[in-house]
Every structure is written in C-alpha cells, then in structure tokens.
C-alpha positions, 0 to 999 in steps of 0.5 A, spaced: 778 670 828 785 670 827 785 663 825 784 664 819 791 668 818 794 662 820 798 659 814 798 651 813 806 652 811 811 657 813 818 657 809 824 662 809 823 663 801 820 660 795 826 656 794 825 653 801 818 650 798 818 642 797 815 642 790 815 634 790 811 634 797 806 638 793 806 634 787 805 628 791 799 631 794 796 632 787 798 640 786 798 643 779 799 650 780 802 656 784 799 662 785 804 666 788 805 674 790 810 678 787 813 683 791 817 681 797 815 674 796 819 673 789 823 679 789 824 686 793 818 691 791 823 695 789 827 689 784 823 690 777 826 683 774 827 676 776 833 675 779 837 669 776 836 664 782 828 665 781 829 665 773 832 658 774 827 656 780 821 658 776 824 653 770 824 648 774 817 649 777 815 648 770 819 643 768 816 638 773 809 640 771 806 646 775 803 652 773 805 658 775 800 665 776 802 672 779 796 675 783 798 682 786 795 688 789 800 692 785 799 695 779 798 692 772 805 696 769 809 693 775 806 686 774 806 686 767 814 688 767 816 682 771 811 678 769 812 678 761 819 676 759 818 670 764 811 669 760 807 668 766 800 669 767 798 675 772 793 678 775 795 685 777 791 690 782 787 684 785 785 687 791 787 681 796 784 678 800 778 679 795 775 672 793 774 674 786 782 675 785 783 668 787 778 666 783 781 670 777 788 666 778 784 660 779 781 661 772 788 663 769 791 656 772 784 652 769 785 649 776 780 648 782 783 649 789 784 643 791 790 643 786 793 649 787 797 653 793 798 660 794 805 663 796 805 670 799 808 674 804 802 677 808 797 674 812 792 679 811 792 678 804 796 672 801 794 667 807 787 670 809 785 670 801 788 663 800 784 660 806 778 664 804 778 660 797 780 653 800 787 654 798 793 651 801 797 657 803 804 657 804 807 664 807 814 666 806 819 671 810 818 678 807 825 679 802 826 687 804 821 689 809 824 696 809 822 697 802 814 696 803 808 701 802 805 705 808 799 700 807 803 694 807 806 696 814 800 697 817 798 690 815 804 688 819 802 692 825 796 688 825 799 681 823 804 682 830 797 683 834 795 677 830 801 673 831 802 675 839 795 672 840 796 666 836 803 664 839 799 665 846 794 660 844 799 655 841 797 655 835 803 658 830 806 654 826 815 652 827 818 656 821 819 651 816 813 647 819 806 644 817 799 647 821 796 641 824 
C-alpha cells in the first residue's frame, strides 16, 4: 500500500534536479507544486534564484505548470507575473487535477514529471497518472497548515514502513 508513495527520485531542492537527464529521457514538461516546493507557503512571489532557474528551465525547452491545492488568489499572485499556467484548488492527489495540468502542457504522462514536497499529494497523484515523480525537501515546514501537518504524520508512518522493507531510496537517488 505505501509503495504508491515512493517517489521515483528525491532531491533537496528544485535546483538539484538534473534537467539534462530529464530532457535526455524525453521529458518536456514539469508539473510543480507551489508551497514548500518552489517557495515557502508565506512567500508571495518567486525569489530571484527561482526566477533564474525557471528561465533556464524554459530556455532549454521545458514547459511548466503549477499544480497547487492552494486557492486561486494565492497561486495566481505567484504564477501570473512569471507567465506560468496554473491549476489552483487542485485537490491533489485527484487524477482530474493532474489531467488538467497535462492538458495545459499539451503533453502525455510519459513526457512530464511531477515535482513536489508531499508524498500524499504530489507523489501519490503523479504515480496514479503514470508520471515520473520527484520529491523535494519542504522549504519551510514550520509554516505549514494543519492539513499538511496531518499529511506529514501519515508520511512518517509510511516512511518508517518503507525503510523497514528497504524500499526508501537514498537522498538524491532514483527508485529502481
């Protein structure tokens, strides 16, 4: 059961994603979470470092869409200045949300990856759709809302079981 929470890859931040390797695999799109993945939940706009990374991502040919469970106001305020399409109030891990993101990218699952900080929303939702999943370390866990805190408790239980079975990939590693 908990195996559906296993990411294909684990990195510390989005800046550690090997974009060249993704491109070599035929990936053309990135579906990314917003809060605690790109910026902290209380950071309204992209940091200069993130703006530079997003420019590089686009320059080398990737399309990007933000898929967030947060409300439209929050996501629009962040995404619109960057001219990034978005799906707010996504209700991840709902497959409908991931289909909407793929539609905005005009790609099929084999051509996209999901990047996020939560196993129960980003990883589970991406895996259900057959997407390659990349788990990042949450940027500012102290700023998380109560729903996310509950998810984190469930994730701890899942991690304990996955580690016991020897299934949890190493930091920066890829699941086999």
